[in-house]
N, C-alpha and C positions, 0 to 999 in steps of 0.2 A: 048355868054361870057359869064362865069362868075367871080367875085371877091371874094376876102371875104372880113369882114371886124371887128376885135376888136369893139365890142361896148362901152367899157368905157374905151379903149385907143386911139380909132379911128384912129387906123392902122390896115396896111393888112396884110394878110398873101401870103406870098413869101417864096418856098420851098429850103430849105437850102441844097441840093444836097446828105442831107444824105439817105445813105440804111435802116438806124434806122425805126422799124416800132413805136416808142418812141418821139414825140413831132418833126418828120421834117421841121417843120415850124421856120419857123423868123420872126416880124415884121416891113414892112418898113410901113413909113408915106406915098407915094405916092401912089395913084391909078395905076396909068401906070407902077409901079415895081414890083408889085401885083402880083401871079398869078394864071394866068391866066387858070378856068375849061371852055371846053366843051359844059360842059351841066347841069345842075342841079341838075339832078342827079351824078354826079360826086362830085361836091362841096357839095349838100348833105354829101355824102360817108365819105373826109377828113373831115370834119368839127364832123362828127359822129364817128369818128376811130381814127384823128392823132391830134386831137384838145381836149383844156384842159376844161374838160365836165364843167365848174364849171363856165367856164366864158360866156359870151354872142356873141352870129352869128351873124349877120348880113351875108345874099350872097344877091352880087344884080347884077343883070342882066344888063349890062352897053349899049348891046345894046336897050334894049327895059324899061331902066330906072324905071323897077320892083326891089323891095328889098322884102325881106323873113329873116323869124323870126319865131323864134321857139314860141309855145304856151307854155299853159299848161300843156297838155301831149307828150310834147318833140315833135313834129311835125313842119317844116317848114312851114309858111302862109304869104300867103302876109303878107304887115305889116302893111296896111291899118284897114285889115278887124282884126285884133287885136284891 
């Protein structure tokens, strides 16, 4: 399971129920309330196409404890690798 965190606010993304393709997420303070994505690829897709591209995002694997952030060429990589 993967959740998405805004690195600046430290809040997490939650789908707002909207069918709109423009930013259908709100930010919530608790990771337990965050939208859960079943795969890393799905979380990457959500960040790439539905989130503000000018903000910095972290994708967190809640089971493995790993996190991913974008590198200089906008690819998600393990955070420790940066």
